[in-house]
Each structure stands twice: as structure tokens, then as C-alpha cells.
N, C-alpha and C positions, 0 to 999 in steps of 0.2 A: 139179364147180363148179355150184351152183344158180342158177335164174334171178335170184334177189335180187342174189346177189354180182356176176353178170355186168352186171345193169343198174346198179347203184350204182357199179361200177368205169367202166362205160361213160360214165355222167354225168360223172365226175370227170375223166375223160381228154378229153371233149369241152371241158368248161368250163375247166379249167385248162391243158391243151394249147392250146386256142384261143386264150385271151386271153393266154397266155405269147407263143405264136408272133406274134400280132398286135402285142404290145410290141416284140418282137425284129425284126419286119419294119419298124417304123416307126423305130426305131435304126437299122438298115441303110440304109433310104430317106432319112433326114434327115441321116445321117453325124453322129449325136450318139452319147454314152456314156450308157447306163442309169445313173442314180443309184439303185444298189441300196438305200441305206440310208434316202434320204430323198425319194426320187422327184421332185426339183427343188423341194421345198416348195411344191406345187402343188394338194395335197389340198382339196376343197370339201367342204361340209357332209354331202352324202350319203354320200360314200366315207369321209371320216374318221369321221363318227359312227357308222357301221355297223362300221367296223373296230375302233374302241374298243370298241364293246358287244360284239363276237364274239369280239375278241381274249381277253376275260375269261370267254366261254362255253366253257371247254376241259373237261378231264378231270373235274375237280371239279364242274361243273355238270351233264354229261351223265350218265355212270354213277357218278360219284363220289356224287351226290346219291342216286341209286337205291340205292347201297350203304349211304349213311348212313340215309336212311329206313327202309330193310329193318331196321336195327339199332336206331335210336333214335326214328324216327318224324318226324312233321310239323317238329319243332325243327331239323332240317336245314335248312328253309328260311331259317334265320339266315344261313347262308352266301350264300344270294342276296340278302337283304335289304343284307348288308354290302356287295355289290358296287353295289347302287343308290346307297348313300351313297357309294361309292367314284367312281361317274360324277360325282356332284354336286361332289366336292371336286376332281376332274381337270379338269372343264369351266369351274369357276369359280374355281378357285384355281392349283394347281400348273401345269396345262397352259398357260393363257395367261401366266404368269410365265416359264417357261423357254422359250416361243415366242419372247417378247419378247427375251430375252437372245440367242437364236439360236444355242445350243449344238446339238451333234449328238448327244451322249451325255450320261446322267447323271454319269458319272466326269470329264467334260470340264468339267461344271459345277462339280464338288467341287474340280476342281482351280483353276478360277477363284477360287473363294473360299478356298480353303485350301490351294492349292500343289501341286507336283507329286507329292511324296510320298503325299498323301492321294489324289490322282487315280489313281494306280498300285496302290494297296492296294485301293482300293475297286472298282477295274476287274477286279482278280482276283476277288474275293468276289462282286461282282455278277454277272460272267460265270458263275461256277460254279453260283450260285443259279439262274439262269435256265436253265442246262444241266440242273440237276436238274429244274426243269419239263419240260424236253424230255422226259427219260426217262418221266416220268408222263404226257404226253400220248402217248407211244409205246405205253406199256402200254394205255392206255384206247383207241386205234386198234385195237389187237390185241383188246380185248375185243369191240369192235363187229364187227370183222370175223370173229372166231371165233364170236359169236353167230349170224351170218348163214350161214356156211360150214362150220362144225363143225371146222375146222382147230384145231391146236395153238395156243395163246396166242402163244408164241415167233415162230412163222412168220407169223402173222397180222400180228403187231406189224412184222416186217419189211416186209412189202407196205405197211402204213400208213405207215411211215418212208418208204419209197420214193416214195409218193404226197404225203406231206407235203413232202418235200424237192421235189420238181417244183412244188409250189404258190408257192414263193417264188425257185426256182433261176433261172429265165431272166428275169423282170423285176422282181426286188426287190419293194420294199414297194408298187410301183405295180400290178404283177401281184396281189399279194396283195388290195389294196384292192378291186379289180375283181371279184376272184372271190368276195370277202366278200359284195358286194352282191348278186350273183346268189344266193349260197347263204343269204343271209337270206331272201330272199323265199320260196325252196322250203322252208326250215326252218319258218317260222312257219305257212304254209300247211298244212304236214304235221303239225305238233303239235296245230293247232286241229281238223283233220278227225279225228285219230287220238283225242282226248280225248273226242270226240263219239261215235266208234265204239265206244271201250272201254266206255262206259256199257251198251251192248246186248251186247258180247260177253263181258264178264266173267261168270262163275257167280254168278247171283244179283245182278249189278249192283253199284253202290257201296255199296247198301244192306247187301248181304252182308260186305263189306269192313269196313264200321263195326261191325256185329254181332259180327264175329269178335274185334275188340279189346275190345269190351264184355264178351263172354262169358268173355274170357280175363283180364280185369281190368287190361287194358293201355290202356285208353281214353285216357289221358295222351298216347299217341301220335299221337292224332288231333289234338291241339291243338299250335299253334306255340310255345306256352309251356312244353310238357313237364313234367318234373319240375323243381323249382326249382334243384337241383344241377346238373342237365343244363343248364338255360337258362344259369346262370351260368358254368358252365365253357365250354360249346360256343360259345354266342352271342356272348358277350364276346370270347372268343379269336378267333372269326370275324372280328368288327369291327375289333377291334385290329390284328389280322395283315393284313386285307385293305387297311384304310384307310390305316395307315401305311406298309406295306410297298408296296402296289401304286401309291400316288399319286406315287411317285419312282421306280419300276421302269422300266428301259429297255425293257421288254417292252411296256408300254402307252404310254409317253410318246414311245416313237418315231413313234406314229401323229400326236401332237399337234406334235412336232418338223416334221412334214411338211405341216402346215396352212398355207393361204396367210397367214393372219394370226390374231391373237388373237380377232378377232370370229367366224371359222369355229368355233374352238373352244368358245366360249360358246354360239353357236346349237346346236351338235350335241348339247348337253344334252337337248333336246327329243326327240331320236330316240333317243340312247344309253341313256338311263336305262330308258325302258319297253322297249326292245328287249332289253337285258340283264335287267332286273328281272323281267320277267314270265315269261322262259324256265322258271325253276327249278320252277314249280308243276308242270308235267308229269311230268319225272322224278321228283318226290317222290311224286306220285300213283301213278305206276307201281310204285316201290319199296314203297310201302305195300301195294298190291294184291298184289303178287308173294309178299310175307310171308305171306299169308292163304291162298294155293293150294298145297297139299301137293306137286304135281308141279314148281312152280317153287322153292318154300321150300327143298326138298332141295338144289338145286343151289347154295345158298350166296348170301351177299350180293352177291359180285361178278359172278354171271352171271344171277341171278334175274330181275331186271327186264328185262335185254336180252333173254333167251329169251322172256320173257312178250310184249314187242313182237313179236318174230318169229312167234311160235307163234298169238296171238289175232288179229292183223290180217290182212286180205287182201293178197296178194302185191303188188298195185298201191300200196297204202297203206305197207306195209313198205318198199318201194323208196324212197317219198318220205319216209318218217320217217328210214330209215337215211341216205338222201341228205344229208338235213338236219342230223341228228346228226354224221356222218362230216366233213360240210363244217365244222361248228363246231369239231370238234376238229382237223382239218386246218389251220384257220386260227390257232387258238392255236399248233399245232406250228410253223407257218411263221414266226409272230411271235416265238416263243420260240427258234426257230433263228437268226433273222436278229438278234436282239438280242446275244447272245454274239459273234457274227460281227462285228457293228459294233463292239463295244467292243474285241474283238481287232484289227480293222484300224485303227480310229482312236485307241485309248487305250494299247494296248501296243505295237503295232507302229509305227503312225503317229507318235505322240508321241516315239518314240526316234530318229525320222529327222531329220537337219538339214534336208533339203529335204522338202515335202510330196509324198505320192504323187500320181502321175498320175491322173485319174478311171479310165483302163484298169487301172492296177496295182490301184487300191483295188477295182474291180468283181471282177477276177479273185480278189483274195485273199478276199473276202467270199463268193464262190462256192465256194472251196475249203474255206473254213471249214465253210460250211453242209453241205457234202457230209460232212465228216469228222464233224460233230456228229450227222448222221442216221444214219451207220453205227454210231457208237458207242453211241447210244441203243438202236437196234435190238438190237446185240449184248447190251446190260445186261438188256433185258427178259427174255431167256434165263433170268436168275439172279435178279432183284429183282422182287418184286410187293408193295410196301408199300401200307398203307391210304391211298387217294388223298388225302381230304380231310385227315387227320392230318400226311400228309408235305408237303402245301403249306403248311399253317399253321406247319410246322417250319422249312421254307425261308424263308417270308416274314419270320420272326422275325430272319433275319440282316439284312434290310433295313430293318427299323424304325428304327435310330438314323440312317439316311440322312435320313429325314422331319424329326426334330428339328435335326439339325445344318444342315440346307439351310435351315429355317425362320429358325432364329438368325441364320446368315449372310446371309440377304436382309434380314431386318428388324429385328435387333439389333445384334450385332455379330459379326465376323470374327476367329475365333484358330484357328489351324492347330493349335497345341498342345492347346487345349481340344477341338477336333473329334477328333483323334487320341485322346485320353484316352476320351471318349465311346464311340468305337467299340468301342476294346479292351474298356472295362468291360462293353458290352452282348454283344459276342461271348463274353466269358469266361463271363458269366452263362447265356449260351444254351448252352454246352457244359457247364457244371455242372448245369443244369436237365435235360439231356438226357442225361447219361452217369453222372452221380453222384446218383440219386433219392434217397439217403439224407438228402442235404443239406436238401432242401424238406420231407422228413418231420420232420426234427429241430427246424426252425424253425417247423413246423405250418402251411406254405404249400402242401401238396401238392395242393390245390384249384386252384392257380394254373397255366395253361398257359403255355408258353414265349413267346407274344406278350404275355401280361398282364404278366409280370415284366420282360421286355426292354423294353416301353414305360415301365413305371415307372421302370425304371433309366435309361432314356435321358433321359425328362424330368428328372429329379432331377439326373442327372449333367450336362445341358447348363447348368442354373442354376449349379451349384456350379462347375464348371470354368470357365465363363466369366466368372464373379464375380472369381475369383482369377487369370484370365489375365493376362499382362504384355504380350502380343503383339496385343491385341486392335485391330482397325481398325473404321472405321465400316462400318455394313451395306452390301450391294450396293443395294439400294434406298434409299438416303439420302434424306430429305426428299421422299419421294414421287416421286422420278426415278429413272432408272437409267443407268449409265455405259457408254459405248461400251468395249469392251475389244478391243484389238487381237489379232487372230489367230481372232476368232470369225466365222464365216461367217454372214453374214445371208441 
């Protein structure tokens, strides 16, 4: 085991273990029970904003953007731009609305709007989508550790999953938030220094990188607009999938649900947007550079960028960069594991019980579920290595109809029948678009990605099915007010 791996692991053990132990000690000392899911709804601007930002700096942003920029160029930055838009939507829209209502999960909100059947169906699908994200984060953790150590990807992913599980296991979301705050400082200091250092350590500098693309007739890869067809297919798909899916995804909304109040969420925009949005520049530059240097390019898109960072930077800087990268990945892993565990505890097990679970029982159930999720995700990494960004946009497409039916239920009308019809139509189209490609070729829409077509179907079907619905009720936020709903914990 080399020095870099030892130091990065030591850093994570100290930060994660230290903060987790302190929260556990406070729990024992004050004779309280840790609120694994929401941390007692006490998060302030600093912890909430950084957690919101770093939760979405996961596999797609770190090594996924290196992989995509290696293949398609700077147009990959649109994935990062889409997340900046997402921060605005969440901090000014869906986050404050959902915190005002006081629910603990997105399926619980859907249940309040449309009934128990919709809650259970959406809980199962949302839980499995976020579990899919956990497997991608596990793969990317494996890539990061493998690039440092030279170990096989599968066993590197097992180690990453173990650390990621520890990130959230002891103190739940409160532990995750405080570890995030430390990791954010380390991460940004590291990538700023690394970007400057690469200017001098790259063979020929950034000028040689630019000249490579010009000489090969692929200078379009240096522009964020790329080729017109690539811009239309990738950038719009990224924006559609990220904004419509993630703005109502349990993975990120759990941070908003943990905030002290709506004001904390709105103020968090000023930190969350730049912390999230600016990060993508560095991995895209690394991917572009790696594709121009033969010794890295021959490794392929998955490992080229990661290996370049480890090879060209001095050991002390590699430790900082990898600690920051691994920290961002671990944060997303932790929130992605906590989200389905929370949904399982509150929406699948908790909602089926006549009596509410005790805090101790809920804490124990969430911890066991997180552990099982980590084990399964690590095991799957031995067999599955999908393209990270494409896999994520496909997963996001499953959550797109949630956005449209939630907006309709909050501000227009609530119809359980219409909501059910919308999600069935959208999920059916997503399956057809994924597994029967002949359909989109026959109708001449093969340029549309899953998020494109699912968003269009969701928007159209929401209007059609709500107009013809016979069971529609007034919107949840009727006449600018909101109603108190029995059973919602404030």
C-alpha cells in the first residue's frame, strides 16, 4: 500500500471517525436518540448549504466528468451547469415548499397529495433509483482508490463502500453534514492548487493540449457548445434529467427537510450554487488533458484522468486532491445510502404499522438498512461498470414524473387517479425508450434521450389527465396558504 493511499485513508478515518464518535458520545451523555434521517431538523446555513452542494458532487462530477470530457470534450460541463440550475430550483422552490409542509420523505409528500397507494408505489421506485445511484458512487469510489493503489476495481470499491457506510452509520445526516463541511474546505483548496500546478507539469502546458485538438480537427471539443447534435442531445438531457428529477429526489431533499426553517434553505443558495457549480471545471480540464497524452489516453476514459492526477502531481498534492475527491464521493454515497434507508423505514415499514416506531427502533432499522445497501452495492461493482453519466441520466428519468405531479398537486389540483396515470405513462415510455430502440427510430425521434421524452410525456399527461379527472381536489397550497395535515411531524 503506497503513501498516498495510507494518508488518504488516515484522513478519512480521523475525520469520519472523530465526528461520528463525538455525535455518539453526545447521544450517550445527553441520554438522547440520534435522529438518523433528519438530525432533529436543526441544520443551519453552513452545514445545510454545503451538504446540498456536495451531495450532488458525486460520481458523475468527479470521475464521470473526466470520462465524458475525454470522449466528448468540454460540452460535458453542461452536466455541471444543470446542477447549478438545480441548486436555484431547490433553494428557491421545492426545498422551502417541502420544508414548510414538514414531511420526512418525498413518498410521504406524494401520499399526502394523492393517497397511500401512490406513496407506496413511489417509495419502491424512488428507493430503487437512489440505490442505483449508490452502486454508481461505489464504482467511482473504486476508480479513485484503484488509481491511487493499483488494486483491482472490485476490491477498491469494497473498501470505498466500507468507508462510505461509516460516513453516515454512526450519526446519520448530522454526522454527514459536519464531515461535509470539513471535506468541502479541503476539496476546494486542493483543486485550486492542483489546477495551477498542472499548468506547469503538463507536457507542453495547456497550450499543447489545445494544439492537439486543433491538429486533429477536433477543436469543437474545446468549446462548451461542442457540435450542434451533441449539444442538443447531451446538454438538454442533462438539464431535463437533473432539474426535474433531482429537485424532488429524496437524496438531496433530505438536506432541505433537515433545515431549521425555510429561510435557511433560501440563504443556502449563495453558498450551494457556487460550491457545486464551479467544481466541474477541474475534472473536465483533466479529462481533456488526459486524452492528449498517449500514456494516459491508452488507459481509456475511465482511468485516464484519475491516473493523470496521481502521476503528474506531487505526493502531498495528490493526497489533498484525492482526499477532496474521495470526500465528495463519500458524501454522495452516504446521502444516497441514507435516502433509501429512510424511505424503507418511514414509507414501507413505518407506514404499514398501526403504532409509530420508537426513535430507537427507527434508528436501528435505518442503520441496518444502510449496512445492507453498502454490502450489496459493493458486491455489484464486481460485475457492473456502466458509463456513469449515461446511467445517472437514465435513473433520473424515473423520477421526472414526480416533479410534475407534485407541482400540480401543490398549486393546481390534486387527483390520485391522474397522478397514477401520469407515472405509469412516463415509466412505460422510459422502458420502451430503453429496451425497444426500434420504436424511436420508426417515429424519427432517436435524437431524444430518455429524460427528454419522459419530461414531454409528463408535462402533456399531467394536463390531460387532470383535466379529465373526476376526483380532483383543491391544491395543497390553496389561495396562497398551506394546510396543517395530521400526522406530519414539524
